[in-house]
C-alpha positions, -999 to +999 in steps of 0.1 A: +385+195+077+420+181+080+451+183+060+453+148+047+483+148+023+507+178+022+526+184-010+545+214+004+542+245+026+538+265-006+515+245-028+504+257-062+468+247-053+447+232-026+422+204-031+392+197-008+379+162-010+343+159+002+335+123+011+304+101+009+287+091+041+297+077+065+328+096+053+356+077+068+390+088+056+399+066+027+428+069+003+422+073-034+450+071-060+441+106-072+454+121-039+490+109-047+487+123-082+476+157-068+505+157-043+530+150-071+516+181-088+523+202-056+487+203-045+478+198-009+448+175-003+423+183+025+396+159+036+363+173+048+347+158+078+310+162+085+296+170+120+281+139+137+301+114+116+331+093+127+335+108+161+331+144+150+311+166+173+277+179+163+246+165+147+246+152+111+218+168+091+217+181+055+218+216+070+248+210+092+265+192+063+260+221+040+271+247+066+303+228+075+311+223+038+306+261+032+330+268+062+357+245+049+355+259+014+356+295+028+387+287+048+406+273+018+394+300-005+409+326+020+444+311+014+443+330-020+456+301-041+436+280-066+411+256-051+400+223-065+368+206-052+361+169-055+327+157-043+321+120-038+287+103-034+267+121-007+288+152-009+274+160-043+241+170-027+252+198-003+277+210-029+251+218-055+232+241-030+262+264-024+266+299-039+299+296-057+300+333-067+316+341-033+346+319-040+369+335-065+397+309-062+378+277-073+392+265-105+376+230-107+347+211-094+344+174-099+316+149-089+319+112-088+305+081-071 
């Protein structure tokens, strides 16, 4: 996971964008809209894709996604999740009851 677009050091929320595969970093207009609303945008990167270490499997994808969400949830501010294409699959397998700061979950392809 990388900080892709920073709105400020004290954002009112964080957004985790979960890409499709192969998952290269790609700019979407919504990212600029979120930054204008003082929301930092993070881009999830799956193991074994685009030079990232590890092996890409559905299990490692789900585990890495859970790790990124946990790290952002720990920041104690609202969290927005956006799942694109492939990412909708591992997202639906997660137990969201452990994440008290998620305020929105969107799927698109």
